[in-house]
N, C-alpha and C positions, 0 to 999 in steps of 0.2 A: 434544624434542617427543614426548609422550607418545603410543605407540602401544598398541592392543588387542592383546593377546598372541597371539590367531590371527594377526593380520596380521604381527607381527615374526615368528613361527613360520615363516611362507612367504618371508618374506624372508631368511631362513639357509637354509632348505631346500631352495629350489627354485632350478636353480644358473640358469635363463632369467631370473630378477631381479637377476642379480649386479649389472645399473647401473641398476636400478631407483630412481627419486627421488619423494618427494611434491612434486606441485605445485597451484598453484591457492588457493583461498581457505581449505582447511586450515590453509598456511604462515602465509599474511596471520593471520589470526582466532590462530593459536596463538601469533605475534610481540605481537596485540595483547591476548592475556591471555583471549580469547574462546572460550568453549564450543565445541566443533565435533564431529562426531562421521561427517561425509563424510570421507573420506580419498581421495583420486585419486593415482594413479602414472602416471607416464611411464618407459616401461622401452626403453632403448637398447640396441644391438648385439644384437637377435634379430627374426626376422622374424613374423608374425603367426602361424602355424603351431605354430614353436617354443613362442614363447608359449603357445597354447591347449594345447600337449601337458602342457608343464610344469605349469600352474595344473591342469585337469582331474583328474591323478591325486591331488589335494588337495580336490577339492571339484566344485560342479557349476559350469560355465560357458555362459552365453549370447554367442552371436554374431550378435544382432540389429544389435549395433554395427559387424559386421565391416565396412561401406562407410566407418565414420568412424575405423576404427582400433581402437576399442574393444572389449575384453572387458569382461563382467560377471560377477565371479565370486562365488557364493556358499559360505560355508562349511556345514558340518554344523551347529555352534551358531548359525546365523544371522546369521552376521558377512556384510556384503556390502561388496565394493569394486571400484571400477574402473581396469583397467588397460590403459593408450593406447600407441600407437605416436607417436614423434615425425613430423611432417609438416612439410612446405613449403604453403604457399597461395600461388595466382597470382592475380591477379585476373582475372579472364575477361569478366565482365559486370556491368551496374548491379545493385545490390542487396546486402542481406545473405548471400544464396545463391551469390552471383556470382563462386565461387573452385574454381579446378581443385587439387584436394587431392592429392598427392604423400607417401606415406611412405617412410620414409627411415631405416631402423635404425643408420645411419652416421654423422646428422647429431649432431652435437655439442651438449652442453645451452644451452651461449651461443645458438647458431642459432636453438633451438628455443624460448627464452625471449624470443628479440627480435619473436616474432609476437603475442606476446601484448599486452594493449590496456595496463594500464600497470604501471608500475614496481614499486607493491604486489602487482599480481597476475602479476610474472615470477619471483618468488621461487621457489626450489626448497629441496628439504631432503633431502641423505644422510644416510637411516636408519643405514649401515654406519659413517659416519667420524661421526656427531653432529654435522653440520655444515649449515650455510644456504649457498646458492649465490646470489650476490647480484652479477648482472654489471650493472646499471643503475642502484645505487644506491637500491633500493626500500626496504631497511631506514630508511634515513637520512630517506627522504620518510615512511617511514610516522611512524617519530617525532617527524618535526615536521610532521606530519599533513597533506602536501603530496600531490596529486593529479594525477599527471605522465602524460603518455604514455610509451610504450616507446620506439617509434620513429617515424619518418616514413611507416610504414604505416600509422597509426591511419587516415589517410584514408580507407581501402580501404573501410571499412566503417563508414556511418554509425550502426548499431547502437551503439559505443563513445560514441557522445555520449550517447545516454540512459543508457549504463552508467554513464558519468560522473554524469549526473545523481544518479542513487539512490546510487553509491558516496561521493559528498559528503555527501548524508544521512544514509547506514547510520552512517559513521564519522567524521563530521564533520569533513571535509577542506576544503582551500583550495586551488583549482586552481592550478596554475603559470600565470603569465601565457603563456607559450609554448602550451601546452595550450588555453589558452583562445582563443587566435588562431587555432591550428589548428582548434578546431570551427568558430569563426567562417568558416573559409575553405569548409568543406562545407555552411552551413545550410541549401544549396537539394536537400541532397540526401535530405532526410525522406521523397519519396515513393516513395524505393528501396524502402523498407522496409513488410514485411505489418502492416498493423494489428496482429494480435495479438501481436509481437513487440513494437512500441511499447506495449500495454496492459502486457505482463507487466514492463516496467521501471517503470511507473508504480504496479502495483500491490505491487512492491517495495518502493518508496517509500512509499507508504502504509501499509505494514504492518510495516516493520522501521526506518523512519527514528531515529538520537538526535538529528539536529536537521535536519526536513524543511527549515527555511529553506536550509540550504545547498544544496540539491536546486534548490530554485526560483530561487534567484538564479544559480547555475552556468545555466541555462536566459536567465535575462536576460543575463548576463553574454555567453556565446556567442551572442546572435541568435536562440537556437534557441525560446525565451517564444513567437515570433509564431506557430509551428506550433498555438499552444493559445489560440486569441484571447479564449476567456472569462477564460483567466489574463492575457494581456496587456494586455487592457482593463483591468484594475486598475491597473496601472502610472501612474501621474499621475494618479486621479482622484482630487481634493482631498477631506476632511472637515474636520470643525468643529473648530478647536486645541484648542479646551477641551474637548469631548466625547473627540476624537483625537490628544492632543498628540506620538503617535508619528511622525505624518506621513500619506502618501497609503494608499489600500486596499491596495494590493500590499503596503506597508509593514505594515501591521496584520494582513493575512492571514499574511505569514512569523511574524508574533511569535504568533498564533494558534495554527499548525501546530504550533510550537516548545514553548507552552504544553501543547497536547494532549499532546504526546508526553515531557511530562515527569510527566504523573497519572499516579499508580500505577494508578489505575483502568483505564487505557488502557493500561498496559506488561503488565497482568494478564491482559488480555481475550483470547480466540483472536485467530488471526489475519484472518478474517472479519469481526469487530466490528471489529480495528482500523484495516481498510481502510475500513468504511462511516463509520466517524467521523472519518478523517482527509480522507478525501472531502470529507464533509460539512462540516467546518472549513475546508477549501479553497474550497469552492463557496458558502459562507453570504453571501457578499457579491457573488456573480457578477452582480447587476444593479443596484449602486451605478452603476456608471457612466453606464448608460440612466437613473436616476432621480434623479442627485445635479443640484441647483442651490442657488442662494441663494435664501431669503423671509426673510420677516421672522416672530419667534419671540419672544413677551413682548417686544416694543419694540425688538428689535434684530435686525440681518441673522444671518442662519445660513446655515451649509452642511447641508443637509438631504438626505434620500433616501428619501421616502416610500413604501412599497409595495413597496421593496425585497426583503423576504422569499418575498412571496409569486409575484413574478415570479422570483425568481431559480431557482425549480423548475424550468420548463424549462431555462434556461440550463445547469443541473447535469446534466440529462438529455443534454442535446446534448453536452456536453463527454465525461460518461461511455459516451455513444454513440461521441464519435473515438477513442476508445482503446478501443474492442471490451472493453468492461466489462460483466461479464453482467446478468440483469435480477436475478438475486439482491442486487447491489450497487445496481444504481438504484432498487428498491423500498425501500430502506432510507437511502438518501441525501436522496431527493428530499424526503420527509415532515420528515425533521431540517431542511433549507434553509428551506423555505416555514414552519416554526414556531420559528426559534430567536430569535425574540425574545417568546415565549408569557409569559417567565415578567415581563409587565411590563404583563400582566393578572392583573385578582384570581384567585384559584386557589379556587374553591368546589366542590363536588360535583359539579354538573353541568359546569362548564368542564374539570375534571381528567377527566371519563367519555369527554367529548367529544374532547379534545386526546388519550389515551391511544388513543383507538379511530381517531381520523386519523392515529396514528404508525406504525400497526402496518404492516410486521413491527418496525421501531425501536421503543424503549420511553421512557418519560418518562425513566427514568436517563440513558440514552445521550444524550437532548438535552438535559438537564442537566449532561453534559460538554461538549457542546458550547458550550452557553452560557457557561461556566464559561469555556473557553478563550477563548471571546470577548471575556470580561471582563478577563482575565488579560493579553489581546494588546496591551494599550495603556500600554505604558512611557512617563513615569515613573510612572505613576498605580499606587497599590498592588495587588498583586494579593490583592483581597477579593473573596468570595462576595457576589454580588446578595442582599438579602434576597427577590426576588421567587422566586429560585433555591431558596432554604431553605424558604419557605411552601409552593413548589409541591411541593417533595420531602415536607414534612410531610404536608399534603393525601394526595398519591398512596401514602403509606405507609398512611393511614387506612384508604383505601379499596382498598387493597392491589393497587393498581394501578401501583406503580413499575417493576417489570419485568415487566409481561405489558399485554396489552389486556383490557377486560372481553369476557366471554362471555356469548353469550345465554342466558338463563335459561330463555325459553321456547323450547320444541322441537319437531321434527314429531310425536314421540311424545305429546306433551301434547294435543295438537289431534287425534289418532286416539283418544284415550281419553275426549275429550269427545265422542266420537261423529261427528266432522267426517270426511270424506271428503276423501283426498288428490287434489289436482287446483290448478289454476294460482291459487286463490286462497289454497293454502298460502302460497306464496312471499310474497305481498303480505302477509298476514296477520303471518308472522313477521316480515318488515321493519319492518311498523307495529308490533311488539311491541318490536323492538328498540329502535327508536326512541324509543318509551315510557321505556324502560328506561334510553337513553342522557339523558334530560330528567329522571329522577326521578320516574316514577310508581308504579315499584314497585322494591324493592332485593333481592326474594328470591322464593323459587318461588311460595309461599302468593300472596304480592302479584302475581307475573304470571297465577297461575291466575283472580285474581279479575277483574284486570284485561281475562283472554279471556273469561271470562263476561259481563262487561259488553259484549263486542263481539259477541256470539253469540247 
C-alpha cells in the first residue's frame, strides 16, 4: 500500500506509533485497486496521552474525538489522518449508540478486528512489515466479491444491515447466506436507529453505487425492504410482458438503477446530482402498485398503469422524508418523477419551455438521463434511446434550455422604467408576463416591453 510520504515519516519517527496499523476502508479499497485518500490508523500498546504527546511534536492534534479514542492529526503541509486506540464494545441498550466503550491499548489486533462489521472491513495493514493482517478471510471474500459478517456480534448494531445494503451496491458484492439469515433475525430492530443514520446509508447507496440493484436485492433478501414500503410495493407488481419482458416493477427498477450507474454522465456528475438522479430512477414507478390494472388497448387485454408518473411525486417525497433527505434532494427528485414520461409528448417550443420551468431546480438533461435509464431497464430489449428523448434534447438545445430553466425576461426594474409604482400589482404583472413568455408571446426583451406596453 502506498502511503503519503508525511505519513510514512511519522510512522518511522514517532515511537508511540511502533504498533500502528492501517484499518478499515483504505485497506479494503487498496486491495480493490481503488483510489483512496483517507488513511485511518489504529495504534496498539500506548495510552491516549502518550499517543497525543508523540504526535503533537510533529503537527497539530485535535482532541475532539477523545471520547471515541480518536486523535485527528494535521501535518504542517496539510495532510490529515485519524489515529485511534483499539477498544472493546459492550452492548448495554437498544440502538446504534447503545454501547459501552472501553479503550484497551493491550488488546490484540485480532480481538479488535473481530468487532468490525464485515470481513472486508476487518482487514489491517502493517506498514512496517508491508503485510496485510487478515484474521477472518476478508481477502478471499473480497476476491470472490462476497459480503460476510465478521462475527455473531454483528446483530448488536442494526445499522450494519444498512451498511451491508450500500456495501453490496458500491462494491458489487453477493451476501453470504449466513449473513442474510443473521440480518433477517434482527429485521425488527430498525426503529432503534436514528432516522438520520438510515438516511446516510441510503445517500451513500445513491451516490456511490457500482451496482445499485445489489443493495436493493440485499434489502429484499434480508426482509428489510418492508421498512421502505414505497420500494417494497414494487415487488410483485406486474407489467405488460410485451413492453416489460424483464418482469415485475421491482425487477424493472433494479435494472433501471443499474443502467443509470453505467451512464458516463452519471458517473461524472457531482455527488448531489448523482443522488438526485438515482433517487428519481428508484422512485419513478412508485405509483404503479396503486394504478396498475388490466384494460383493453387496441383490441386486446393489457396491463396498464395510467397516471402513475404524476401520482408518483407524493410517494417519492414520502420515501425521501422517511430517510431524512434534505429539501435540496426532494426538490430535485419529485419533478423528475412526475415528468419521466415527457418524451412521449411532442417537443415544441411551448412544451419544452414549460417542461424546463416545471423541472427546476432539475434540468431537461437530467430528466433525459432518468428516461434513458428507464428505457434501458427492460432486458432483453436492446438499449436504445427513445426517439422522443432525442427530439426533446434537440429542441432544448435550440432554446438553450437543456441545462437550465427559462429566466423571466421582464423584471421589476423594467416596470419602474415605464413609470409604474412598486406595489402589490408588481408581482401579479410579472407573473402574467412570465406566463406569457412561456406561452411564446415574446422571446426577447423588446418583445417583453411591447407586451408590457400593451398591458399598461
